[in-house]
All heavy atoms as an XYZ file, in Angstrom:
625
protein
N      22.686     -8.042      7.103
C      21.463     -8.590      6.533
C      20.258     -8.066      7.322
O      20.265     -8.053      8.549
C      21.520    -10.109      6.571
C      20.343    -10.762      5.963
S      20.625    -12.550      5.880
C      18.991    -13.054      5.605
N      19.232     -7.639      6.618
C      18.019     -7.137      7.247
C      17.115     -8.300      7.612
O      16.916     -9.216      6.831
C      17.276     -6.185      6.299
O      18.165     -5.128      5.960
C      16.045     -5.628      6.952
N      16.579     -8.236      8.800
C      15.630     -9.250      9.258
C      14.227     -8.747      8.966
O      13.807     -7.732      9.524
C      15.799     -9.443     10.758
C      15.882    -10.883     11.169
O      15.921    -11.749     10.292
O      15.900    -11.126     12.383
N      13.494     -9.404      8.089
C      12.129     -9.007      7.756
C      11.164     -9.955      8.438
O      11.313    -11.166      8.386
C      11.906     -9.075      6.241
C      12.739     -8.108      5.484
C      13.968     -8.341      4.938
C      12.427     -6.753      5.194
N      14.438     -7.223      4.325
C      13.504     -6.217      4.464
C      11.354     -5.934      5.490
C      13.536     -4.913      4.017
C      11.383     -4.630      5.040
C      12.466     -4.140      4.316
N      10.167     -9.379      9.077
C       9.111    -10.202      9.662
C       7.837     -9.386      9.742
O       7.864     -8.160      9.773
C       9.497    -10.731     11.033
C       9.493     -9.715     12.155
C       9.893    -10.393     13.463
N       9.394     -9.860     14.673
C       8.152     -9.629     15.052
N       7.157     -9.854     14.248
N       7.836     -9.158     16.233
N       6.733    -10.066      9.776
C       5.435     -9.416      9.888
C       5.005     -9.481     11.344
O       4.841    -10.570     11.893
C       4.402    -10.119      9.012
C       3.015     -9.615      9.218
S       2.200     -8.753      7.885
C       2.843     -9.356      6.401
N       4.856     -8.314     12.002
C       4.417     -8.350     13.403
C       2.958     -8.800     13.505
O       2.180     -8.660     12.560
C       4.566     -6.899     13.861
C       4.526     -6.092     12.616
C       5.055     -6.962     11.512
N       2.631     -9.333     14.653
C       1.233     -9.693     14.913
C       0.393     -8.417     14.922
O       0.913     -7.312     15.097
C       1.125    -10.409     16.250
N      -0.895     -8.548     14.737
C      -1.788     -7.388     14.646
C      -1.697     -6.473     15.861
O      -1.861     -5.267     15.749
C      -3.241     -7.848     14.470
C      -3.494     -8.516     13.151
C      -4.895     -9.066     13.040
O      -5.654     -9.003     14.032
O      -5.246     -9.557     11.969
N      -1.448     -7.034     17.029
C      -1.438     -6.248     18.255
C      -0.050     -5.680     18.593
O       0.075     -4.880     19.493
C      -1.936     -7.104     19.422
C      -1.075     -8.302     19.646
C       0.068     -8.363     20.397
C      -1.258     -9.590     19.101
N       0.612     -9.621     20.349
C      -0.196    -10.405     19.544
C      -2.221    -10.162     18.264
C      -0.065    -11.738     19.190
C      -2.082    -11.486     17.911
C      -1.026    -12.259     18.368
N       0.981     -6.079     17.835
C       2.328     -5.576     18.105
C       2.520     -4.178     17.509
O       1.896     -3.836     16.498
C       3.368     -6.509     17.488
C       3.505     -7.841     18.181
C       4.619     -8.659     17.570
O       5.793     -8.366     17.873
O       4.315     -9.575     16.786
N       3.394     -3.395     18.129
C       3.702     -2.081     17.542
C       4.270     -2.232     16.135
O       5.026     -3.168     15.857
C       4.768     -1.514     18.498
C       4.631     -2.284     19.767
C       4.128     -3.645     19.369
N       3.887     -1.333     15.255
C       4.383     -1.350     13.885
C       4.338      0.069     13.338
O       3.674      0.934     13.900
C       3.579     -2.310     12.999
C       2.102     -2.038     13.003
N       1.256     -2.581     13.936
C       1.333     -1.259     12.210
C       0.024     -2.154     13.707
N       0.042     -1.337     12.667
N       5.068      0.291     12.246
C       5.181      1.642     11.697
C       4.058      1.994     10.742
O       3.715      3.163     10.591
C       6.518      1.800     10.974
C       7.698      1.734     11.912
C       9.026      1.864     11.188
O       9.031      2.337     10.031
O      10.041      1.488     11.772
N       3.525      1.011     10.060
C       2.467      1.277      9.088
C       1.774     -0.029      8.729
O       2.271     -1.099      9.024
C       3.004      1.946      7.823
C       3.853      1.119      6.924
C       4.298      1.840      5.634
N       4.773      3.178      5.874
C       4.152      4.290      5.429
N       3.067      4.206      4.689
N       4.626      5.482      5.688
N       0.641      0.112      8.048
C      -0.086     -1.041      7.524
C       0.156     -1.117      6.021
O       0.098     -0.100      5.330
C      -1.594     -0.903      7.803
O      -1.796     -0.972      9.221
C      -2.406     -1.998      7.124
N       0.437     -2.312      5.547
C       0.617     -2.563      4.116
C      -0.559     -3.398      3.618
O      -0.986     -4.345      4.281
C       1.908     -3.354      3.868
C       3.136     -2.529      4.011
C       3.780     -2.211      5.174
C       3.866     -1.905      2.959
N       4.862     -1.434      4.905
C       4.953     -1.226      3.554
C       3.717     -1.853      1.571
C       5.869     -0.509      2.812
C       4.647     -1.142      0.834
C       5.697     -0.475      1.453
N      -1.072     -3.026      2.458
C      -2.163     -3.770      1.831
C      -1.861     -3.885      0.343
O      -1.031     -3.148     -0.186
C      -3.499     -3.028      2.008
C      -3.939     -2.848      3.439
S      -5.433     -1.826      3.592
C      -6.658     -2.884      2.815
N      -2.543     -4.795     -0.326
C      -2.458     -4.909     -1.786
C      -3.836     -4.623     -2.358
O      -4.846     -5.134     -1.867
C      -1.987     -6.297     -2.202
N      -3.889     -3.769     -3.368
C      -5.144     -3.434     -4.035
C      -5.626     -4.655     -4.802
O      -4.827     -5.354     -5.437
C      -4.924     -2.254     -4.978
C      -6.189     -1.717     -5.569
C      -6.588     -1.812     -6.867
C      -7.220     -0.998     -4.891
N      -7.806     -1.199     -7.025
C      -8.214     -0.686     -5.825
C      -7.390     -0.594     -3.571
C      -9.362      0.009     -5.490
C      -8.534      0.101     -3.246
C      -9.507      0.396     -4.200
N      -6.930     -4.951     -4.773
C      -7.424     -6.142     -5.482
C      -7.240     -5.996     -6.990
O      -7.530     -4.958     -7.570
C      -8.902     -6.203     -5.099
C      -9.266     -4.793     -4.737
C      -8.016     -4.193     -4.153
N      -6.739     -7.051     -7.588
C      -6.542     -7.044     -9.033
C      -7.569     -7.964     -9.686
O      -8.305     -8.665     -9.003
C      -5.119     -7.488     -9.378
O      -4.852     -8.753     -8.813
N      -7.589     -7.943    -10.991
C      -8.561     -8.745    -11.737
C      -8.479    -10.209    -11.314
O      -7.404    -10.716    -10.995
C      -8.312     -8.610    -13.233
N      -9.591    -10.851    -11.308
C      -9.639    -12.251    -10.920
C     -10.690    -12.463     -9.852
O     -11.602    -11.659     -9.673
N     -10.529    -13.523     -9.103
C     -11.558    -13.909     -8.139
C     -11.794    -12.849     -7.065
O     -12.892    -12.778     -6.517
C     -11.215    -15.254     -7.503
C     -10.111    -15.191     -6.484
C     -10.407    -15.042     -5.137
C      -8.777    -15.284     -6.865
C      -9.405    -14.972     -4.191
C      -7.769    -15.212     -5.932
C      -8.086    -15.070     -4.595
O      -7.089    -15.001     -3.671
N     -10.803    -12.006     -6.747
C     -10.995    -11.013     -5.696
C     -11.983     -9.927     -6.088
O     -12.526     -9.245     -5.231
C      -9.671    -10.342     -5.291
O      -9.077     -9.750     -6.434
C      -8.720    -11.329     -4.651
N     -12.200     -9.752     -7.389
C     -13.115     -8.704     -7.850
C     -14.463     -9.237     -8.295
O     -15.313     -8.476     -8.735
C     -12.464     -7.898     -8.986
C     -11.308     -7.010     -8.559
C     -10.740     -6.269     -9.765
C     -11.730     -6.015     -7.496
N     -14.679    -10.518     -8.185
C     -15.988    -11.064     -8.542
C     -16.176    -11.236    -10.033
O     -15.236    -11.144    -10.823
N     -17.431    -11.447    -10.418
C     -17.756    -11.804    -11.797
C     -18.272    -10.658    -12.655
O     -18.452    -10.830    -13.854
C     -18.801    -12.933    -11.805
C     -18.259    -14.215    -11.195
O     -17.053    -14.484    -11.356
O     -19.043    -14.939    -10.549
N     -18.566     -9.506    -12.056
C     -19.100     -8.406    -12.864
C     -18.675     -7.060    -12.271
O     -18.042     -7.004    -11.213
C     -20.623     -8.499    -12.978
C     -21.338     -8.500    -11.627
O     -20.900     -7.771    -10.714
O     -22.341     -9.211    -11.496
N     -19.014     -5.993    -12.951
C     -18.595     -4.651    -12.526
C     -19.143     -4.285    -11.152
O     -18.455     -3.636    -10.358
C     -19.035     -3.619    -13.564
N     -20.353     -4.707    -10.847
C     -20.937     -4.409     -9.540
C     -20.171     -5.088     -8.415
O     -19.907     -4.478     -7.371
N     -19.806     -6.341     -8.636
C     -19.024     -7.065     -7.633
C     -17.642     -6.440     -7.485
O     -17.111     -6.339     -6.375
C     -18.907     -8.539     -8.011
N     -17.050     -6.008     -8.602
C     -15.734     -5.365     -8.555
C     -15.792     -4.073     -7.743
O     -14.922     -3.806     -6.915
C     -15.225     -5.097     -9.971
N     -16.817     -3.272     -7.967
C     -16.968     -2.032     -7.200
C     -17.194     -2.319     -5.715
O     -16.678     -1.598     -4.861
C     -18.117     -1.183     -7.753
C     -17.702     -0.361     -8.961
O     -16.481     -0.269     -9.239
O     -18.591      0.207     -9.611
N     -17.941     -3.358     -5.419
C     -18.168     -3.726     -4.017
C     -16.843     -4.133     -3.370
O     -16.542     -3.718     -2.239
C     -19.182     -4.850     -3.914
C     -19.540     -5.197     -2.488
C     -20.634     -6.245     -2.403
O     -21.034     -6.853     -3.393
N     -21.119     -6.469     -1.201
N     -16.036     -4.928     -4.060
C     -14.734     -5.354     -3.523
C     -13.816     -4.152     -3.325
O     -13.186     -4.000     -2.277
C     -14.086     -6.372     -4.455
N     -13.747     -3.286     -4.327
C     -12.900     -2.089     -4.208
C     -13.358     -1.212     -3.049
O     -12.544     -0.655     -2.311
C     -12.929     -1.309     -5.513
C     -12.198     -2.015     -6.637
C     -12.243     -1.188     -7.925
N     -11.650     -1.919     -9.014
C     -12.291     -2.297    -10.117
N     -13.571     -1.976    -10.292
N     -11.654     -2.969    -11.056
N     -14.662     -1.092     -2.891
C     -15.198     -0.295     -1.793
C     -14.801     -0.861     -0.437
O     -14.471     -0.110      0.484
N     -14.826     -2.182     -0.318
C     -14.429     -2.818      0.952
C     -12.954     -2.582      1.240
O     -12.584     -2.198      2.345
C     -14.731     -4.317      0.903
S     -16.492     -4.704      0.979
N     -12.099     -2.808      0.241
C     -10.657     -2.589      0.425
C     -10.403     -1.134      0.806
O      -9.641     -0.847      1.723
C      -9.890     -2.917     -0.852
C      -9.152     -4.213     -0.833
C      -7.831     -4.401     -0.488
C      -9.638     -5.500     -1.195
N      -7.492     -5.717     -0.616
C      -8.583     -6.424     -1.052
C     -10.875     -5.972     -1.630
C      -8.718     -7.775     -1.332
C     -11.007     -7.312     -1.915
C      -9.947     -8.194     -1.760
N     -11.022     -0.225      0.088
C     -10.813      1.197      0.334
C     -11.318      1.593      1.716
O     -10.663      2.383      2.409
C     -11.500      2.032     -0.745
N     -12.448      1.063      2.142
C     -12.984      1.387      3.465
C     -12.003      0.994      4.563
O     -11.793      1.756      5.519
C     -14.322      0.679      3.702
O     -15.307      1.208      2.863
N     -11.408     -0.167      4.434
C     -10.438     -0.622      5.432
C      -9.213      0.289      5.414
O      -8.772      0.784      6.458
C     -10.043     -2.097      5.195
C      -8.879     -2.500      6.081
C     -11.243     -3.012      5.414
N      -8.643      0.516      4.232
C      -7.442      1.355      4.123
C      -7.712      2.772      4.627
O      -6.906      3.338      5.379
C      -6.955      1.388      2.676
N      -8.821      3.342      4.221
C      -9.146      4.713      4.616
C      -9.387      4.836      6.121
O      -9.010      5.833      6.735
C     -10.358      5.221      3.838
C     -10.077      5.354      2.360
O      -8.927      5.446      1.929
N     -11.136      5.352      1.561
N     -10.003      3.827      6.717
C     -10.238      3.845      8.163
C      -8.918      3.760      8.925
O      -8.689      4.514      9.878
C     -11.164      2.700      8.568
N      -8.045      2.861      8.512
C      -6.755      2.714      9.189
C      -5.937      3.989      9.046
O      -5.252      4.406      9.986
C      -5.989      1.496      8.632
C      -6.738      0.199      8.961
C      -4.567      1.457      9.187
C      -6.194     -1.019      8.242
N      -6.009      4.630      7.875
C      -5.210      5.829      7.607
C      -5.542      6.983      8.546
O      -4.752      7.919      8.677
C      -5.384      6.262      6.153
N      -6.676      6.927      9.217
C      -7.002      7.963     10.204
C      -6.137      7.838     11.452
O      -6.040      8.773     12.239
C      -8.480      7.889     10.578
C      -9.400      8.243      9.427
C     -10.841      8.495      9.867
N     -11.379      7.518     10.797
C     -12.256      6.565     10.487
N     -12.699      6.454      9.252
N     -12.698      5.741     11.405
N      -5.507      6.656     11.645
C      -4.756      6.387     12.868
C      -3.277      6.100     12.665
O      -2.499      6.221     13.607
C      -5.402      5.202     13.611
C      -6.844      5.436     13.918
C      -7.839      4.915     13.103
C      -7.214      6.217     14.997
C      -9.177      5.137     13.379
C      -8.552      6.456     15.281
C      -9.533      5.915     14.465
N      -2.906      5.647     11.479
C      -1.504      5.324     11.208
C      -1.279      5.332      9.697
O      -2.239      5.269      8.923
C      -1.123      3.968     11.780
C      -1.821      2.796     11.112
C      -1.461      1.471     11.761
O      -1.792      1.279     12.953
O      -0.846      0.634     11.080
N      -0.010      5.401      9.267
C       0.263      5.391      7.831
C      -0.180      4.074      7.177
O      -0.087      3.002      7.780
C       1.787      5.538      7.755
C       2.185      6.138      9.060
C       1.204      5.603     10.066
N      -0.652      4.190      5.946
C      -1.081      3.030      5.161
C      -0.424      3.128      3.788
O      -0.445      4.189      3.161
C      -2.613      2.976      4.994
C      -3.025      1.821      4.080
C      -3.299      2.861      6.338
N       0.127      2.015      3.337
C       0.656      1.915      1.980
C      -0.081      0.787      1.280
O      -0.210     -0.310      1.827
C       2.170      1.617      1.978
O       2.845      2.705      2.615
C       2.691      1.463      0.554
N      -0.557      1.074      0.076
C      -1.254      0.065     -0.718
C      -0.431     -0.193     -1.972
O      -0.098      0.739     -2.708
C      -2.685      0.523     -1.085
C      -3.378     -0.522     -1.947
C      -3.494      0.784      0.180
N      -0.101     -1.456     -2.203
C       0.618     -1.864     -3.405
C      -0.416     -2.044     -4.505
O      -1.413     -2.744     -4.324
C       1.398     -3.177     -3.167
C       2.132     -3.601     -4.424
C       2.356     -3.023     -1.995
N      -0.187     -1.370     -5.643
C      -1.177     -1.345     -6.724
C      -0.489     -1.643     -8.049
O       0.578     -1.098     -8.337
C      -1.861      0.042     -6.804
C      -2.911      0.066     -7.905
C      -2.481      0.417     -5.464
N      -1.111     -2.496     -8.854
C      -0.626     -2.729    -10.209
C      -0.666     -1.396    -10.957
O      -1.646     -0.646    -10.820
C      -1.520     -3.760    -10.915
C      -0.960     -4.175    -12.249
O      -1.118     -3.396    -13.215
O      -0.369     -5.256    -12.321
N       0.384     -1.068    -11.721
C       0.404      0.233    -12.410
C      -0.852      0.521    -13.240
O      -1.305      1.661    -13.285
C       1.646      0.138    -13.302
C       2.548     -0.804    -12.568
C       1.623     -1.825    -11.935
N      -1.431     -0.490    -13.839
C      -2.637     -0.291    -14.651
C      -3.847      0.090    -13.800
O      -4.805      0.678    -14.307
C      -2.944     -1.554    -15.450
N      -3.807     -0.226    -12.512
C      -4.947      0.027    -11.620
C      -4.795      1.276    -10.756
O      -5.674      1.578     -9.942
C      -5.184     -1.185    -10.712
C      -5.623     -2.414    -11.478
O      -6.269     -2.247    -12.526
O      -5.323     -3.537    -11.015
N      -3.683      2.013    -10.915
C      -3.441      3.178    -10.064
C      -4.560      4.217    -10.167
O      -5.040      4.703     -9.137
C      -2.055      3.799    -10.337
C      -1.916      5.166     -9.683
C      -0.961      2.861     -9.848
N      -5.027      4.583    -11.364
C      -6.114      5.580    -11.411
C      -7.367      5.128    -10.663
O      -8.005      5.926     -9.957
C      -6.392      5.754    -12.903
C      -5.123      5.336    -13.585
C      -4.571      4.229    -12.720
N      -7.714      3.865    -10.774
C      -8.890      3.343    -10.075
C      -8.662      3.363     -8.573
O      -9.528      3.808     -7.805
C      -9.203      1.909    -10.543
O      -9.418      1.919    -11.953
C     -10.424      1.348     -9.836
N      -7.494      2.895     -8.144
C      -7.194      2.872     -6.709
C      -7.208      4.283     -6.136
O      -7.770      4.526     -5.068
C      -5.844      2.204     -6.466
N      -6.617      5.228     -6.838
C      -6.553      6.602     -6.340
C      -7.957      7.192     -6.216
O      -8.238      7.965     -5.301
C      -5.673      7.448     -7.256
C      -5.430      8.853     -6.825
C      -5.094      9.090     -5.359
N      -3.866      8.516     -4.878
C      -3.665      8.162     -3.603
N      -4.601      8.318     -2.689
N      -2.532      7.655     -3.226
N      -8.867      6.804     -7.103
C     -10.245      7.307     -7.032
C     -10.953      6.800     -5.770
O     -11.812      7.487     -5.226
C     -11.017      6.896     -8.278
N     -10.603      5.616     -5.300
C     -11.258      5.023     -4.140
C     -10.559      5.356     -2.828
O     -11.203      5.410     -1.787
C     -11.319      3.504     -4.281
C     -12.338      3.010     -5.242
C     -12.160      2.759     -6.574
C     -13.704      2.690     -4.970
N     -13.322      2.300     -7.135
C     -14.292      2.245     -6.167
C     -14.478      2.730     -3.816
C     -15.614      1.847     -6.248
C     -15.812      2.323     -3.898
C     -16.360      1.894     -5.109
N      -9.232      5.532     -2.873
C      -8.457      5.685     -1.644
C      -8.309      7.146     -1.244
O      -8.155      8.022     -2.094
C      -7.065      5.063     -1.822
C      -7.053      3.554     -2.035
C      -5.663      3.095     -2.473
C      -7.503      2.826     -0.777
N      -8.306      7.388      0.051
C      -8.088      8.713      0.596
C      -6.680      9.183      0.216
O      -5.767      8.375      0.044
C      -8.228      8.631      2.118
C      -8.207      9.988      2.766
O      -7.089     10.482      3.033
O      -9.284     10.551      3.017
N      -6.509     10.498      0.119
C      -5.193     11.048     -0.214
C      -4.142     10.695      0.828
O      -2.945     10.706      0.536
C      -5.282     12.564     -0.363
C      -6.026     13.010     -1.599
C      -6.075     14.529     -1.748
O      -5.401     15.236     -0.953
O      -6.772     14.993     -2.638
N      -4.557     10.388      2.045
C      -3.612     10.023      3.101
C      -2.997      8.648      2.879
O      -1.989      8.313      3.495
C      -4.315     10.053      4.459
N      -3.576      7.846      2.012
C      -3.073      6.500      1.736
C      -1.991      6.591      0.658
O      -2.219      7.142     -0.413
C      -4.216      5.563      1.276
C      -3.680      4.198      0.879
C      -5.280      5.440      2.363
N      -0.817      6.054      0.985
C       0.284      6.021      0.012
C       0.087      4.857     -0.940
O      -0.347      3.771     -0.529
C       1.636      5.843      0.729
C       1.975      7.029      1.619
O       1.676      8.177      1.243
O       2.549      6.787      2.700
N       0.428      5.089     -2.195
C       0.354      4.048     -3.213
C       1.758      3.743     -3.713
O       2.521      4.670     -4.010
C      -0.546      4.480     -4.390
C      -2.012      4.480     -3.942
C      -0.355      3.551     -5.586
C      -2.985      4.923     -5.018
N       2.079      2.463     -3.784
C       3.318      2.005     -4.382
C       2.940      1.172     -5.597
O       2.163      0.212     -5.469
C       4.158      1.159     -3.381
C       5.352      0.524     -4.074
C       4.595      2.002     -2.213
N       3.470      1.548     -6.752
C       3.170      0.796     -7.970
C       4.096     -0.407     -8.084
O       5.303     -0.285     -7.945
C       3.368      1.689     -9.201
C       2.398      2.824     -9.273
C       2.570      3.638    -10.535
O       2.909      3.069    -11.597
O       2.365      4.865    -10.460
N       3.491     -1.564     -8.312
C       4.249     -2.795     -8.522
C       3.352     -3.767     -9.271
O       2.199     -3.946     -8.906
C       4.693     -3.397     -7.194
N       3.892     -4.381    -10.328
C       3.084     -5.378    -11.038
C       2.681     -6.500    -10.093
O       3.507     -7.001     -9.342
C       4.031     -5.898    -12.124
C       5.104     -4.870    -12.248
C       5.210     -4.221    -10.893
N       1.403     -6.811    -10.083
C       0.904     -7.886     -9.212
C       0.638     -9.143     -9.999
O       0.337     -9.148    -11.116
C      -0.379     -7.428     -8.496
C      -0.223     -6.201     -7.613
C      -1.564     -5.805     -7.034
C       0.762     -6.457     -6.496
């Protein structure tokens, strides 16, 4: 049996995992708020990717949008959210 656990931020780890924001409260009430949220998520992922691997879980319908915002160094895993 595999033991799964999330290490603390300061513990050694192999990569950072994130989830791309999907429709709803995380994207705000209008297109401008959605772009601001996507920009924030992408800025964090892209910054981390300069130092370690990053994987972002993205709803299949949002992959084109996520890819437009995320650096090529960021891995995308498609999964319905």
